[in-house]
Backbone atoms as SQL, in Angstrom:
CREATE TABLE atoms (id INTEGER PRIMARY KEY, chain TEXT, resi INTEGER, resn TEXT, atom TEXT, x REAL, y REAL, z REAL);
INSERT INTO atoms VALUES
  (1, 'A', 1, 'MET', 'N', 4.199, 56.333, 32.703),
  (2, 'A', 1, 'MET', 'CA', 2.945, 55.883, 33.254),
  (3, 'A', 1, 'MET', 'C', 2.187, 57.086, 33.810),
  (4, 'A', 2, 'ASN', 'N', 0.942, 57.215, 33.418),
  (5, 'A', 2, 'ASN', 'CA', 0.116, 58.334, 33.853),
  (6, 'A', 2, 'ASN', 'C', -0.946, 57.817, 34.823),
  (7, 'A', 3, 'ILE', 'N', -0.704, 57.990, 36.112),
  (8, 'A', 3, 'ILE', 'CA', -1.643, 57.525, 37.127),
  (9, 'A', 3, 'ILE', 'C', -2.503, 58.698, 37.573),
  (10, 'A', 4, 'LYS', 'N', -3.787, 58.508, 37.499),
  (11, 'A', 4, 'LYS', 'CA', -4.709, 59.541, 37.968),
  (12, 'A', 4, 'LYS', 'C', -5.108, 59.175, 39.395),
  (13, 'A', 5, 'ILE', 'N', -4.371, 59.754, 40.340),
  (14, 'A', 5, 'ILE', 'CA', -4.546, 59.399, 41.745),
  (15, 'A', 5, 'ILE', 'C', -5.975, 59.649, 42.214),
  (16, 'A', 6, 'ARG', 'N', -6.504, 60.786, 41.871),
  (17, 'A', 6, 'ARG', 'CA', -7.857, 61.139, 42.316),
  (18, 'A', 6, 'ARG', 'C', -8.861, 60.086, 41.843),
  (19, 'A', 7, 'ASP', 'N', -8.801, 59.745, 40.546),
  (20, 'A', 7, 'ASP', 'CA', -9.723, 58.746, 40.000),
  (21, 'A', 7, 'ASP', 'C', -9.509, 57.382, 40.654),
  (22, 'A', 8, 'HIS', 'N', -8.258, 57.018, 40.878),
  (23, 'A', 8, 'HIS', 'CA', -7.935, 55.737, 41.492),
  (24, 'A', 8, 'HIS', 'C', -8.516, 55.640, 42.905),
  (25, 'A', 9, 'ILE', 'N', -8.323, 56.672, 43.699),
  (26, 'A', 9, 'ILE', 'CA', -8.849, 56.689, 45.068),
  (27, 'A', 9, 'ILE', 'C', -10.371, 56.628, 45.062),
  (28, 'A', 10, 'LEU', 'N', -10.983, 57.449, 44.230),
  (29, 'A', 10, 'LEU', 'CA', -12.442, 57.477, 44.166),
  (30, 'A', 10, 'LEU', 'C', -13.006, 56.120, 43.759),
  (31, 'A', 11, 'ASN', 'N', -12.386, 55.471, 42.781),
  (32, 'A', 11, 'ASN', 'CA', -12.847, 54.149, 42.343),
  (33, 'A', 11, 'ASN', 'C', -12.617, 53.091, 43.414),
  (34, 'A', 12, 'ASN', 'N', -11.475, 53.160, 44.107),
  (35, 'A', 12, 'ASN', 'CA', -11.165, 52.173, 45.140),
  (36, 'A', 12, 'ASN', 'C', -12.152, 52.219, 46.305),
  (37, 'A', 13, 'PHE', 'N', -12.664, 53.388, 46.606),
  (38, 'A', 13, 'PHE', 'CA', -13.526, 53.537, 47.779),
  (39, 'A', 13, 'PHE', 'C', -14.992, 53.771, 47.424),
  (40, 'A', 14, 'LYS', 'N', -15.313, 53.618, 46.167),
  (41, 'A', 14, 'LYS', 'CA', -16.671, 53.882, 45.683),
  (42, 'A', 14, 'LYS', 'C', -17.737, 53.148, 46.502),
  (43, 'A', 15, 'ASN', 'N', -17.515, 51.889, 46.807),
  (44, 'A', 15, 'ASN', 'CA', -18.502, 51.084, 47.529),
  (45, 'A', 15, 'ASN', 'C', -18.066, 50.755, 48.952),
  (46, 'A', 16, 'ALA', 'N', -17.082, 51.478, 49.449),
  (47, 'A', 16, 'ALA', 'CA', -16.572, 51.216, 50.798),
  (48, 'A', 16, 'ALA', 'C', -17.553, 51.734, 51.846),
  (49, 'A', 17, 'ASN', 'N', -17.607, 51.032, 52.970),
  (50, 'A', 17, 'ASN', 'CA', -18.426, 51.522, 54.065),
  (51, 'A', 17, 'ASN', 'C', -17.566, 52.421, 54.960),
  (52, 'A', 18, 'LYS', 'N', -18.191, 53.035, 55.946),
  (53, 'A', 18, 'LYS', 'CA', -17.466, 53.982, 56.812),
  (54, 'A', 18, 'LYS', 'C', -16.305, 53.320, 57.539),
  (55, 'A', 19, 'GLU', 'N', -16.488, 52.103, 57.998),
  (56, 'A', 19, 'GLU', 'CA', -15.425, 51.413, 58.737),
  (57, 'A', 19, 'GLU', 'C', -14.214, 51.139, 57.837),
  (58, 'A', 20, 'GLU', 'N', -14.463, 50.777, 56.592),
  (59, 'A', 20, 'GLU', 'CA', -13.362, 50.543, 55.646),
  (60, 'A', 20, 'GLU', 'C', -12.599, 51.835, 55.368),
  (61, 'A', 21, 'ILE', 'N', -13.322, 52.923, 55.228),
  (62, 'A', 21, 'ILE', 'CA', -12.670, 54.214, 54.992),
  (63, 'A', 21, 'ILE', 'C', -11.855, 54.615, 56.221),
  (64, 'A', 22, 'LYS', 'N', -12.448, 54.461, 57.395),
  (65, 'A', 22, 'LYS', 'CA', -11.750, 54.798, 58.640),
  (66, 'A', 22, 'LYS', 'C', -10.487, 53.957, 58.798),
  (67, 'A', 23, 'THR', 'N', -10.588, 52.673, 58.572),
  (68, 'A', 23, 'THR', 'CA', -9.439, 51.773, 58.689),
  (69, 'A', 23, 'THR', 'C', -8.335, 52.180, 57.735),
  (70, 'A', 24, 'SER', 'N', -8.702, 52.530, 56.518),
  (71, 'A', 24, 'SER', 'CA', -7.711, 52.947, 55.524),
  (72, 'A', 24, 'SER', 'C', -7.013, 54.234, 55.934),
  (73, 'A', 25, 'ILE', 'N', -7.783, 55.188, 56.421),
  (74, 'A', 25, 'ILE', 'CA', -7.204, 56.467, 56.861),
  (75, 'A', 25, 'ILE', 'C', -6.255, 56.233, 58.034),
  (76, 'A', 26, 'GLU', 'N', -6.716, 55.487, 59.024),
  (77, 'A', 26, 'GLU', 'CA', -5.881, 55.240, 60.200),
  (78, 'A', 26, 'GLU', 'C', -4.612, 54.460, 59.849),
  (79, 'A', 27, 'ALA', 'N', -4.725, 53.496, 58.952),
  (80, 'A', 27, 'ALA', 'CA', -3.544, 52.728, 58.533),
  (81, 'A', 27, 'ALA', 'C', -2.563, 53.628, 57.786),
  (82, 'A', 28, 'SER', 'N', -3.091, 54.479, 56.920),
  (83, 'A', 28, 'SER', 'CA', -2.231, 55.393, 56.167),
  (84, 'A', 28, 'SER', 'C', -1.475, 56.333, 57.094),
  (85, 'A', 29, 'ILE', 'N', -2.148, 56.823, 58.103),
  (86, 'A', 29, 'ILE', 'CA', -1.517, 57.744, 59.050),
  (87, 'A', 29, 'ILE', 'C', -0.497, 57.009, 59.915),
  (88, 'A', 30, 'SER', 'N', -0.847, 55.832, 60.396),
  (89, 'A', 30, 'SER', 'CA', 0.059, 55.121, 61.302),
  (90, 'A', 30, 'SER', 'C', 1.309, 54.598, 60.590),
  (91, 'A', 31, 'GLU', 'N', 1.200, 54.291, 59.311),
  (92, 'A', 31, 'GLU', 'CA', 2.358, 53.796, 58.555),
  (93, 'A', 31, 'GLU', 'C', 3.395, 54.883, 58.303),
  (94, 'A', 32, 'LYS', 'N', 2.939, 56.124, 58.281),
  (95, 'A', 32, 'LYS', 'CA', 3.819, 57.281, 58.067),
  (96, 'A', 32, 'LYS', 'C', 4.665, 57.152, 56.795),
  (97, 'A', 33, 'LYS', 'N', 4.049, 56.621, 55.746),
  (98, 'A', 33, 'LYS', 'CA', 4.742, 56.490, 54.469),
  (99, 'A', 33, 'LYS', 'C', 4.311, 57.619, 53.544),
  (100, 'A', 34, 'GLU', 'N', 5.267, 58.181, 52.870),
  (101, 'A', 34, 'GLU', 'CA', 5.000, 59.298, 51.957),
  (102, 'A', 34, 'GLU', 'C', 4.018, 58.907, 50.848),
  (103, 'A', 35, 'ILE', 'N', 4.030, 57.649, 50.465),
  (104, 'A', 35, 'ILE', 'CA', 3.194, 57.189, 49.356),
  (105, 'A', 35, 'ILE', 'C', 1.702, 57.339, 49.643),
  (106, 'A', 36, 'THR', 'N', 1.324, 57.356, 50.926),
  (107, 'A', 36, 'THR', 'CA', -0.096, 57.464, 51.266),
  (108, 'A', 36, 'THR', 'C', -0.595, 58.908, 51.287),
  (109, 'A', 37, 'LEU', 'N', 0.302, 59.860, 51.259),
  (110, 'A', 37, 'LEU', 'CA', -0.107, 61.265, 51.355),
  (111, 'A', 37, 'LEU', 'C', -1.033, 61.716, 50.222),
  (112, 'A', 38, 'PRO', 'N', -0.785, 61.328, 48.973),
  (113, 'A', 38, 'PRO', 'CA', -1.729, 61.748, 47.920),
  (114, 'A', 38, 'PRO', 'C', -3.151, 61.235, 48.154),
  (115, 'A', 39, 'GLY', 'N', -3.280, 60.006, 48.618),
  (116, 'A', 39, 'GLY', 'CA', -4.610, 59.470, 48.896),
  (117, 'A', 39, 'GLY', 'C', -5.304, 60.217, 50.006),
  (118, 'A', 40, 'LEU', 'N', -4.555, 60.527, 51.058),
  (119, 'A', 40, 'LEU', 'CA', -5.126, 61.316, 52.156),
  (120, 'A', 40, 'LEU', 'C', -5.498, 62.708, 51.659),
  (121, 'A', 41, 'GLY', 'N', -4.714, 63.224, 50.739),
  (122, 'A', 41, 'GLY', 'CA', -5.029, 64.523, 50.145),
  (123, 'A', 41, 'GLY', 'C', -6.341, 64.496, 49.383),
  (124, 'A', 42, 'VAL', 'N', -6.608, 63.399, 48.698),
  (125, 'A', 42, 'VAL', 'CA', -7.883, 63.251, 47.979),
  (126, 'A', 42, 'VAL', 'C', -9.034, 63.232, 48.982),
  (127, 'A', 43, 'PHE', 'N', -8.850, 62.490, 50.090),
  (128, 'A', 43, 'PHE', 'CA', -9.889, 62.478, 51.119),
  (129, 'A', 43, 'PHE', 'C', -10.100, 63.881, 51.694),
  (130, 'A', 44, 'PHE', 'N', -9.004, 64.604, 51.923),
  (131, 'A', 44, 'PHE', 'CA', -9.133, 65.961, 52.459),
  (132, 'A', 44, 'PHE', 'C', -9.854, 66.866, 51.458),
  (133, 'A', 45, 'GLU', 'N', -9.525, 66.728, 50.188),
  (134, 'A', 45, 'GLU', 'CA', -10.196, 67.519, 49.153),
  (135, 'A', 45, 'GLU', 'C', -11.702, 67.263, 49.165),
  (136, 'A', 46, 'ILE', 'N', -12.098, 65.993, 49.277),
  (137, 'A', 46, 'ILE', 'CA', -13.516, 65.646, 49.329),
  (138, 'A', 46, 'ILE', 'C', -14.162, 66.274, 50.567),
  (139, 'A', 47, 'LEU', 'N', -13.492, 66.140, 51.701),
  (140, 'A', 47, 'LEU', 'CA', -13.997, 66.714, 52.949),
  (141, 'A', 47, 'LEU', 'C', -14.179, 68.219, 52.817),
  (142, 'A', 48, 'TRP', 'N', -13.157, 68.897, 52.338),
  (143, 'A', 48, 'TRP', 'CA', -13.186, 70.354, 52.213),
  (144, 'A', 48, 'TRP', 'C', -14.296, 70.809, 51.256),
  (145, 'A', 49, 'ASN', 'N', -14.385, 70.155, 50.100),
  (146, 'A', 49, 'ASN', 'CA', -15.371, 70.552, 49.098),
  (147, 'A', 49, 'ASN', 'C', -16.810, 70.295, 49.528),
  (148, 'A', 50, 'ASN', 'N', -16.997, 69.421, 50.499),
  (149, 'A', 50, 'ASN', 'CA', -18.343, 69.089, 50.953),
  (150, 'A', 50, 'ASN', 'C', -18.644, 69.627, 52.344),
  (151, 'A', 51, 'SER', 'N', -17.829, 70.557, 52.811),
  (152, 'A', 51, 'SER', 'CA', -18.023, 71.158, 54.131),
  (153, 'A', 51, 'SER', 'C', -18.643, 72.537, 54.007),
  (154, 'A', 52, 'ASP', 'N', -19.490, 72.865, 54.976),
  (155, 'A', 52, 'ASP', 'CA', -20.031, 74.221, 55.026),
  (156, 'A', 52, 'ASP', 'C', -18.984, 75.133, 55.680),
  (157, 'A', 53, 'GLU', 'N', -19.280, 76.402, 55.749),
  (158, 'A', 53, 'GLU', 'CA', -18.297, 77.362, 56.275),
  (159, 'A', 53, 'GLU', 'C', -17.939, 77.101, 57.734),
  (160, 'A', 54, 'ASN', 'N', -18.904, 76.681, 58.543),
  (161, 'A', 54, 'ASN', 'CA', -18.610, 76.362, 59.947),
  (162, 'A', 54, 'ASN', 'C', -17.659, 75.181, 60.059),
  (163, 'A', 55, 'SER', 'N', -17.875, 74.165, 59.246),
  (164, 'A', 55, 'SER', 'CA', -16.996, 72.996, 59.258),
  (165, 'A', 55, 'SER', 'C', -15.599, 73.352, 58.773),
  (166, 'A', 56, 'LYS', 'N', -15.527, 74.193, 57.759),
  (167, 'A', 56, 'LYS', 'CA', -14.217, 74.635, 57.257),
  (168, 'A', 56, 'LYS', 'C', -13.473, 75.421, 58.340),
  (169, 'A', 57, 'GLU', 'N', -14.195, 76.248, 59.056),
  (170, 'A', 57, 'GLU', 'CA', -13.585, 77.015, 60.151),
  (171, 'A', 57, 'GLU', 'C', -13.055, 76.069, 61.224),
  (172, 'A', 58, 'TYR', 'N', -13.814, 75.027, 61.549),
  (173, 'A', 58, 'TYR', 'CA', -13.384, 74.024, 62.525),
  (174, 'A', 58, 'TYR', 'C', -12.112, 73.314, 62.043),
  (175, 'A', 59, 'ILE', 'N', -12.099, 72.927, 60.783),
  (176, 'A', 59, 'ILE', 'CA', -10.925, 72.264, 60.208),
  (177, 'A', 59, 'ILE', 'C', -9.711, 73.184, 60.293),
  (178, 'A', 60, 'LEU', 'N', -9.889, 74.426, 59.901),
  (179, 'A', 60, 'LEU', 'CA', -8.776, 75.390, 59.924),
  (180, 'A', 60, 'LEU', 'C', -8.281, 75.631, 61.344),
  (181, 'A', 61, 'ASN', 'N', -9.200, 75.780, 62.287),
  (182, 'A', 61, 'ASN', 'CA', -8.793, 75.976, 63.693),
  (183, 'A', 61, 'ASN', 'C', -8.035, 74.769, 64.224),
  (184, 'A', 62, 'THR', 'N', -8.515, 73.576, 63.894),
  (185, 'A', 62, 'THR', 'CA', -7.845, 72.341, 64.333),
  (186, 'A', 62, 'THR', 'C', -6.450, 72.258, 63.749),
  (187, 'A', 63, 'LEU', 'N', -6.322, 72.551, 62.463),
  (188, 'A', 63, 'LEU', 'CA', -5.004, 72.531, 61.821),
  (189, 'A', 63, 'LEU', 'C', -4.067, 73.574, 62.446),
  (190, 'A', 64, 'LYS', 'N', -4.587, 74.773, 62.639),
  (191, 'A', 64, 'LYS', 'CA', -3.767, 75.848, 63.206),
  (192, 'A', 64, 'LYS', 'C', -3.262, 75.474, 64.588),
  (193, 'A', 65, 'LYS', 'N', -4.157, 74.951, 65.438),
  (194, 'A', 65, 'LYS', 'CA', -3.748, 74.536, 66.792),
  (195, 'A', 65, 'LYS', 'C', -2.709, 73.433, 66.738),
  (196, 'A', 66, 'SER', 'N', -2.871, 72.531, 65.812),
  (197, 'A', 66, 'SER', 'CA', -1.953, 71.387, 65.703),
  (198, 'A', 66, 'SER', 'C', -0.597, 71.770, 65.162),
  (199, 'A', 67, 'LEU', 'N', -0.510, 72.873, 64.454),
  (200, 'A', 67, 'LEU', 'CA', 0.745, 73.314, 63.865),
  (201, 'A', 67, 'LEU', 'C', 1.558, 74.192, 64.812),
  (202, 'A', 68, 'ASN', 'N', 0.970, 74.625, 65.911),
  (203, 'A', 68, 'ASN', 'CA', 1.687, 75.476, 66.882),
  (204, 'A', 68, 'ASN', 'C', 2.533, 74.653, 67.795);
Protein backbone atom coordinates (compact mmCIF):
# COMPACT_ATOMS: atom_id res chain seq x y z
CA MET A 1 0.00 0.00 0.00
CA ASN A 2 1.40 3.37 -1.04
CA ILE A 3 0.02 6.11 1.21
CA LYS A 4 0.93 9.65 0.34
CA ILE A 5 0.79 11.21 3.79
CA ARG A 6 1.36 14.76 2.61
CA ASP A 7 -1.47 14.56 0.05
CA HIS A 8 -3.76 12.86 2.57
CA ILE A 9 -3.21 15.55 5.22
CA LEU A 10 -3.61 18.38 2.73
CA ASN A 11 -6.86 16.91 1.38
CA ASN A 12 -8.23 16.21 4.87
CA PHE A 13 -7.74 19.80 6.00
CA LYS A 14 -8.39 21.58 2.71
CA ASN A 15 -11.66 23.14 3.92
CA ALA A 16 -10.97 23.06 7.65
CA ASN A 17 -11.32 26.20 9.70
CA LYS A 18 -8.73 27.37 12.23
CA GLU A 19 -10.54 25.79 15.18
CA GLU A 20 -10.65 22.39 13.46
CA ILE A 21 -6.94 22.58 12.69
CA LYS A 22 -6.15 23.65 16.26
CA THR A 23 -8.27 20.85 17.72
CA SER A 24 -6.55 18.29 15.51
CA ILE A 25 -3.08 19.51 16.45
CA GLU A 26 -3.87 19.57 20.16
CA ALA A 27 -5.47 16.11 20.04
CA SER A 28 -2.49 14.70 18.16
CA ILE A 29 -0.08 16.11 20.72
CA SER A 30 -2.09 15.06 23.76
CA GLU A 31 -2.56 11.48 22.50
CA LYS A 32 1.21 11.05 22.24
CA LYS A 33 0.82 8.39 19.56
CA GLU A 34 3.60 7.85 17.06
CA ILE A 35 1.06 7.55 14.24
CA THR A 36 0.24 11.27 14.46
CA LEU A 37 3.83 12.43 14.02
CA PRO A 38 3.82 12.36 10.20
CA GLY A 39 0.72 14.56 10.10
CA LEU A 40 2.25 17.03 12.53
CA GLY A 41 5.35 16.96 10.35
CA VAL A 42 3.26 17.99 7.35
CA PHE A 43 1.84 20.89 9.36
CA PHE A 44 5.36 21.89 10.42
CA GLU A 45 6.54 21.72 6.80
CA ILE A 46 3.70 24.04 5.75
CA LEU A 47 4.50 26.41 8.62
CA TRP A 48 8.22 26.46 7.83
CA ASN A 49 7.75 26.92 4.08
CA ASN A 50 5.39 29.84 4.62
CA SER A 51 7.40 31.63 7.31
CA ASP A 52 9.64 34.63 6.81
CA GLU A 53 13.15 34.66 8.26
CA ASN A 54 12.04 36.31 11.52
CA SER A 55 9.39 33.66 12.07
CA LYS A 56 11.86 30.89 11.29
CA GLU A 57 14.27 32.38 13.82
CA TYR A 58 11.47 32.43 16.42
CA ILE A 59 10.63 28.79 15.67
CA LEU A 60 14.28 27.77 15.94
CA ASN A 61 14.77 29.68 19.21
CA THR A 62 11.63 28.11 20.68
CA LEU A 63 12.76 24.63 19.67
CA LYS A 64 16.27 25.20 20.99
CA LYS A 65 14.98 26.45 24.37
CA SER A 66 12.59 23.52 24.61
CA LEU A 67 15.31 20.98 23.90
CA ASN A 68 17.62 22.20 26.70
